[in-house]
DRENSENU-496155 format. One record per residue: residue number from 0; x, y, z of N, C-alpha, C in turn; residue in one letter. Coordinates in steps of 0.2 Angstrom, whole numbers. Example, Ala and Ser with C-alpha at 12.3 -4.5 7.8 and 13.67 -1.06 7.14 Angstrom:
// residues 2
   pos      nx      ny      nz     cax     cay     caz      cx      cy      cz   code
     0      66     -28      39      62     -22      39      66     -16      39      A
     1      64     -11      35      68      -5      36      64       0      39      S
This chain:
// residues 139
   pos      nx      ny      nz     cax     cay     caz      cx      cy      cz   code
     0     158     -70    -127     154     -66    -125     157     -66    -117      X
     1     158     -58    -114     161     -59    -109     153     -58    -102      X
     2     154     -59     -98     148     -60     -92     146     -52     -90      X
     3     149     -47     -92     144     -41     -92     139     -40     -96      X
     4     142     -42    -104     139     -41    -110     132     -48    -110      X
     5     133     -52    -106     128     -58    -106     123     -54    -101      X
     6     125     -51     -96     120     -49     -91     115     -43     -96      X
     7     118     -40     -98     117     -34    -100     112     -37    -107      X
     8     114     -41    -109     109     -46    -115     102     -47    -112      X
     9     103     -53    -106      98     -53    -103      93     -49    -100      X
    10      96     -44     -98      92     -38     -94      89     -35     -99      X
    11      92     -35    -106      88     -30    -112      81     -36    -114      X
    12      83     -43    -113      78     -45    -117      72     -46    -111      X
    13      73     -45    -105      69     -46     -98      64     -38    -100      X
    14      68     -33    -102      63     -27    -102      60     -28    -108      X
    15      62     -30    -113      58     -29    -119      54     -34    -118      X
    16      53     -39    -115      48     -44    -112      42     -42    -108      X
    17      43     -38    -104      38     -34     -99      36     -26    -104      X
    18      39     -24    -109      36     -19    -110      31     -20    -113      X
    19      23     -15    -113      17     -16    -116      19     -16    -124      X
    20      14     -21    -127      13     -21    -134       8     -17    -136      X
    21      10     -14    -141       4     -10    -146       2     -15    -150      X
    22      -6     -16    -149     -10     -19    -153     -13     -17    -159      X
    23     -14      -9    -158     -15      -5    -164     -16       1    -162      X
    24     -17       6    -166     -19      12    -167     -25      15    -166      X
    25     -27      20    -163     -35      24    -164     -33      29    -168      X
    26     -37      32    -173     -34      39    -176     -41      42    -176      X
    27     -41      49    -173     -44      55    -173     -45      59    -179      X
    28     -49      57    -185     -48      62    -189     -52      67    -190      X
    29     -52      72    -192     -57      78    -193     -56      81    -202      X
    30     -65      79    -205     -65      82    -210     -64      87    -213      X
    31     -65      90    -220     -64      97    -221     -70      99    -218      X
    32     -77      98    -217     -82     100    -215     -82     101    -207      X
    33     -77     100    -204     -75      99    -197     -79      93    -192      X
    34     -81      89    -196     -83      82    -194     -78      77    -190      X
    35     -80      74    -185     -74      72    -181     -75      65    -182      X
    36     -70      59    -183     -72      52    -184     -66      47    -180      X
    37     -68      42    -175     -64      39    -172     -63      32    -177      X
    38     -57      31    -179     -56      23    -185     -49      21    -181      X
    39     -50      14    -183     -44      10    -183     -40       9    -189      X
    40     -42      15    -195     -38      15    -202     -34      21    -201      X
    41     -29      25    -205     -26      31    -206     -32      35    -208      X
    42     -32      41    -207     -37      45    -208     -36      45    -218      X
    43     -43      47    -220     -42      46    -229     -42      51    -232      X
    44     -42      52    -238     -39      58    -242     -45      63    -239      X
    45     -42      67    -239     -46      76    -239     -49      78    -230      X
    46     -46      73    -225     -46      73    -220     -40      75    -216      X
    47     -39      76    -210     -32      77    -206     -33      74    -199      X
    48     -27      71    -200     -26      66    -192     -26      72    -186      X
    49     -30      71    -181     -31      76    -176     -26      72    -170      X
    50     -26      66    -171     -23      62    -165     -21      56    -166      X
    51     -17      52    -165     -16      45    -164     -15      42    -157      X
    52     -19      37    -154     -20      34    -149     -17      27    -150      X
    53     -13      24    -145     -10      16    -145     -13      13    -142      X
    54     -17       7    -144     -21       4    -140     -16      -3    -137      X
    55     -15      -2    -131     -11      -8    -127     -14     -15    -128      X
    56     -11     -19    -131     -14     -26    -128     -13     -30    -121      X
    57     -17     -33    -119     -19     -35    -113     -16     -42    -113      X
    58     -11     -43    -109      -9     -52    -108     -14     -56    -107      X
    59     -14     -62    -110     -21     -67    -108     -18     -70    -100      X
    60     -24     -70     -96     -21     -73     -90     -21     -81     -91      X
    61     -15     -81     -88     -13     -88     -87     -18     -92     -84      X
    62     -20     -99     -87     -25    -105     -86     -24    -107     -78      X
    63     -17    -106     -76     -16    -110     -69     -20    -106     -64      X
    64     -19    -100     -65     -22     -93     -60     -28     -93     -62      X
    65     -30     -93     -66     -38     -93     -67     -42    -100     -66      X
    66     -40    -105     -65     -40    -112     -63     -41    -112     -55      X
    67     -36    -107     -53     -35    -106     -44     -42    -103     -42      X
    68     -43     -98     -45     -49     -92     -45     -55     -96     -44      X
    69     -57    -100     -48     -63    -103     -51     -64    -108     -45      X
    70     -58    -112     -44     -58    -117     -38     -58    -114     -31      X
    71     -57    -107     -30     -58    -105     -22     -64    -102     -24      X
    72     -66     -99     -28     -75     -97     -29     -79    -102     -27      X
    73     -78    -107     -29     -82    -114     -29     -81    -116     -22      X
    74     -76    -118     -18     -76    -121     -11     -77    -115      -6      X
    75     -77    -108      -7     -80    -104      -3     -87    -101      -5      X
    76     -90    -104     -11     -96    -102     -11    -101    -107      -7      X
    77    -105    -103      -1    -111    -106       4    -114    -111      -1      X
    78    -117    -116       1    -123    -121      -1    -129    -117       0      X
    79    -135    -118      -6    -140    -113      -6    -146    -118      -2      X
    80    -145    -124       2    -149    -127       6    -153    -124       9      X
    81    -158    -125      10    -162    -123      17    -159    -122      23      X
    82    -156    -128      25    -152    -128      32    -147    -121      33      X
    83    -142    -120      27    -139    -115      27    -141    -108      27      X
    84    -148    -105      23    -151    -101      23    -153     -99      31      X
    85    -155    -104      35    -159    -104      42    -154    -103      47      X
    86    -148    -105      47    -142    -104      51    -138     -99      50      X
    87    -137     -94      44    -135     -89      42    -139     -83      43      X
    88    -146     -83      41    -148     -77      42    -153     -76      47      X
    89    -155     -79      52    -158     -79      57    -167     -79      55      X
    90    -171     -75      61    -178     -75      59    -180     -71      53      X
    91    -184     -73      50    -187     -70      44    -189     -63      46      X
    92    -188     -58      41    -188     -50      43    -184     -46      48      X
    93    -178     -51      51    -173     -46      56    -169     -41      51      X
    94    -168     -44      44    -164     -40      41    -168     -33      39      X
    95    -175     -35      36    -178     -29      35    -179     -25      41      X
    96    -180     -26      48    -181     -24      54    -174     -17      53      X
    97    -169     -23      52    -161     -18      54    -160     -13      48      X
    98    -164     -14      43    -162     -10      35    -166      -3      37      X
    99    -173      -5      42    -177       2      43    -174       6      48      X
   100    -170       3      53    -168       6      58    -161      11      55      X
   101    -158       7      51    -153      10      48    -154      16      44      X
   102    -160      15      40    -162      22      35    -165      27      40      X
   103    -168      24      48    -170      30      51    -164      32      55      X
   104    -158      30      55    -153      33      59    -149      37      55      X
   105    -150      36      47    -147      39      43    -151      46      42      X
   106    -156      46      43    -161      53      43    -161      56      50      X
   107    -159      53      55    -158      57      61    -151      60      59      X
   108    -146      58      57    -140      60      56    -141      67      51      X
   109    -145      66      45    -146      71      43    -149      78      45      X
   110    -153      76      49    -157      82      53    -153      83      57      X
   111    -149      81      60    -145      84      65    -138      88      61      X
   112    -135      86      56    -131      91      51    -134      95      50      X
   113    -142      96      48    -145     102      47    -145     106      53      X
   114    -147     104      57    -148     108      64    -141     113      65      X
   115    -136     108      64    -129     112      67    -128     116      62      X
   116    -128     115      55    -126     119      51    -121     119      49      X
   117    -117     127      46    -110     126      44    -105     126      50      X
   118    -107     128      55    -104     128      61    -101     121      65      X
   119    -103     116      62    -102     110      65     -95     107      64      X
   120     -91     104      67     -85     101      69     -85      94      68      X
   121     -77      93      66     -76      87      63     -78      81      68      X
   122     -77      84      77     -79      78      81     -88      77      81      X
   123     -92      83      81     -97      82      79     -99      77      74      X
   124     -97      80      67     -99      74      62     -95      68      64      X
   125     -91      65      67     -88      59      68     -92      56      72      X
   126     -95      60      76    -100      56      82    -106      54      79      X
   127    -110      58      74    -115      56      72    -114      50      66      X
   128    -110      49      62    -106      45      59    -104      37      63      X
   129    -103      39      68    -103      33      72    -108      30      75      X
   130    -113      34      75    -120      31      77    -123      28      72      X
   131    -121      30      66    -126      28      60    -121      20      59      X
   132    -116      22      59    -112      15      57    -113       8      62      X
   133    -115      11      69    -116       7      72    -123       2      73      X
   134    -129       7      71    -133       4      69    -134       0      63      X
   135    -129       4      56    -131      -1      49    -124      -6      50      X
   136    -123      -7      54    -116     -14      55    -120     -19      52      X
   137    -117     -23      46    -118     -30      43    -122     -30      39      X
   138    -125     -23      36    -130     -24      29    -126     -21      25      X
Protein backbone atom coordinates (compact mmCIF):
# COMPACT_ATOMS: atom_id res chain seq x y z
CA UNK A 1 0.00 0.00 0.00
CA UNK A 2 1.43 3.39 -0.91
CA UNK A 3 1.69 6.29 1.50
CA UNK A 4 -1.10 8.25 -0.23
CA UNK A 5 -3.53 5.31 -0.19
CA UNK A 6 -2.78 4.72 3.50
CA UNK A 7 -3.50 8.38 4.27
CA UNK A 8 -6.74 8.17 2.29
CA UNK A 9 -7.84 5.00 4.10
CA UNK A 10 -7.00 6.52 7.47
CA UNK A 11 -8.86 9.74 6.63
CA UNK A 12 -11.87 7.75 5.45
CA UNK A 13 -11.85 5.71 8.68
CA UNK A 14 -11.85 8.90 10.80
CA UNK A 15 -14.64 10.44 8.69
CA UNK A 16 -16.83 7.37 9.13
CA UNK A 17 -16.05 7.17 12.85
CA UNK A 18 -17.04 10.83 13.40
CA UNK A 19 -20.25 10.69 11.36
CA UNK A 20 -23.52 10.57 13.31
CA UNK A 21 -25.06 7.15 13.73
CA UNK A 22 -28.73 6.69 12.91
CA UNK A 23 -30.27 4.78 15.79
CA UNK A 24 -33.77 4.51 14.37
CA UNK A 25 -36.32 6.15 12.11
CA UNK A 26 -39.51 7.86 13.12
CA UNK A 27 -42.34 7.42 10.62
CA UNK A 28 -45.29 9.79 10.12
CA UNK A 29 -48.21 7.83 8.70
CA UNK A 30 -51.51 9.13 7.40
CA UNK A 31 -54.44 6.69 7.41
CA UNK A 32 -57.21 6.60 4.79
CA UNK A 33 -59.53 8.65 7.04
CA UNK A 34 -56.88 11.37 7.52
CA UNK A 35 -55.61 10.37 10.98
CA UNK A 36 -51.94 11.08 11.58
CA UNK A 37 -49.72 8.85 13.69
CA UNK A 38 -46.02 8.90 14.54
CA UNK A 39 -44.46 5.49 15.08
CA UNK A 40 -41.14 3.70 15.13
CA UNK A 41 -42.26 0.98 12.69
CA UNK A 42 -43.09 1.41 9.00
CA UNK A 43 -46.65 2.35 8.12
CA UNK A 44 -49.30 -0.37 8.20
CA UNK A 45 -51.31 -1.57 5.22
CA UNK A 46 -53.90 1.04 4.19
CA UNK A 47 -51.94 4.08 5.39
CA UNK A 48 -49.34 6.06 3.53
CA UNK A 49 -45.93 7.25 4.64
CA UNK A 50 -45.93 11.03 4.97
CA UNK A 51 -42.45 11.54 6.35
CA UNK A 52 -39.52 9.54 7.76
CA UNK A 53 -37.25 11.27 10.26
CA UNK A 54 -33.89 9.74 11.22
CA UNK A 55 -33.13 9.77 14.94
CA UNK A 56 -29.44 10.20 15.64
CA UNK A 57 -27.85 8.33 18.50
CA UNK A 58 -25.91 10.51 20.91
CA UNK A 59 -22.61 9.10 22.06
CA UNK A 60 -22.41 8.20 25.73
CA UNK A 61 -20.25 10.55 27.80
CA UNK A 62 -16.81 9.30 28.63
CA UNK A 63 -16.53 8.15 32.26
CA UNK A 64 -13.38 10.20 32.92
CA UNK A 65 -15.03 13.48 31.90
CA UNK A 66 -18.14 12.73 33.96
CA UNK A 67 -15.98 11.94 36.99
CA UNK A 68 -14.02 15.15 36.51
CA UNK A 69 -17.22 17.18 36.29
CA UNK A 70 -18.65 15.52 39.40
CA UNK A 71 -15.38 16.11 41.25
CA UNK A 72 -15.29 19.77 40.22
CA UNK A 73 -18.84 20.26 41.44
CA UNK A 74 -18.10 18.61 44.74
CA UNK A 75 -15.03 20.77 45.30
CA UNK A 76 -16.66 24.04 44.31
CA UNK A 77 -19.90 23.43 46.22
CA UNK A 78 -20.02 25.65 49.34
CA UNK A 79 -20.56 24.07 52.69
CA UNK A 80 -23.99 24.45 54.18
CA UNK A 81 -22.80 25.11 57.70
CA UNK A 82 -23.97 28.13 59.71
CA UNK A 83 -20.60 29.90 59.45
CA UNK A 84 -20.68 29.85 55.63
CA UNK A 85 -24.22 31.21 55.49
CA UNK A 86 -23.41 34.11 57.83
CA UNK A 87 -20.22 35.12 56.00
CA UNK A 88 -21.70 35.10 52.48
CA UNK A 89 -25.19 36.43 53.03
CA UNK A 90 -24.77 39.37 55.40
CA UNK A 91 -27.44 40.51 57.82
CA UNK A 92 -30.86 38.88 57.53
CA UNK A 93 -33.30 40.82 55.36
CA UNK A 94 -30.66 42.60 53.26
CA UNK A 95 -31.34 40.50 50.17
CA UNK A 96 -35.08 41.03 50.54
CA UNK A 97 -34.56 44.79 50.85
CA UNK A 98 -32.36 44.80 47.74
CA UNK A 99 -34.98 42.80 45.84
CA UNK A 100 -37.66 45.33 46.83
CA UNK A 101 -35.39 48.18 45.67
CA UNK A 102 -34.78 46.34 42.39
CA UNK A 103 -38.50 45.89 41.79
CA UNK A 104 -39.06 49.60 42.52
CA UNK A 105 -36.32 50.53 40.02
CA UNK A 106 -37.95 48.34 37.37
CA UNK A 107 -41.31 50.01 37.99
CA UNK A 108 -39.68 53.46 37.69
CA UNK A 109 -38.07 52.35 34.43
CA UNK A 110 -41.42 51.16 33.05
CA UNK A 111 -43.08 54.45 34.08
CA UNK A 112 -40.30 56.48 32.42
CA UNK A 113 -40.60 54.45 29.20
CA UNK A 114 -44.36 54.99 29.25
CA UNK A 115 -43.81 58.75 29.72
CA UNK A 116 -41.29 58.92 26.87
CA UNK A 117 -43.60 57.05 24.49
CA UNK A 118 -42.41 56.09 21.03
CA UNK A 119 -40.14 59.13 20.71
CA UNK A 120 -37.58 57.59 23.06
CA UNK A 121 -33.99 57.21 21.95
CA UNK A 122 -31.52 54.42 22.44
CA UNK A 123 -29.46 56.58 24.78
CA UNK A 124 -32.48 57.22 27.00
CA UNK A 125 -33.30 53.52 27.14
CA UNK A 126 -29.68 52.66 27.86
CA UNK A 127 -29.52 55.17 30.74
CA UNK A 128 -32.70 53.74 32.25
CA UNK A 129 -31.41 50.18 31.90
CA UNK A 130 -28.06 51.13 33.47
CA UNK A 131 -29.88 52.55 36.50
CA UNK A 132 -31.85 49.33 36.93
CA UNK A 133 -28.72 47.21 36.50
CA UNK A 134 -26.90 49.22 39.17
CA UNK A 135 -29.70 48.74 41.70
CA UNK A 136 -30.30 45.05 40.82
CA UNK A 137 -26.61 44.08 40.65
CA UNK A 138 -25.92 40.79 42.45
CA UNK A 139 -29.50 39.54 42.69
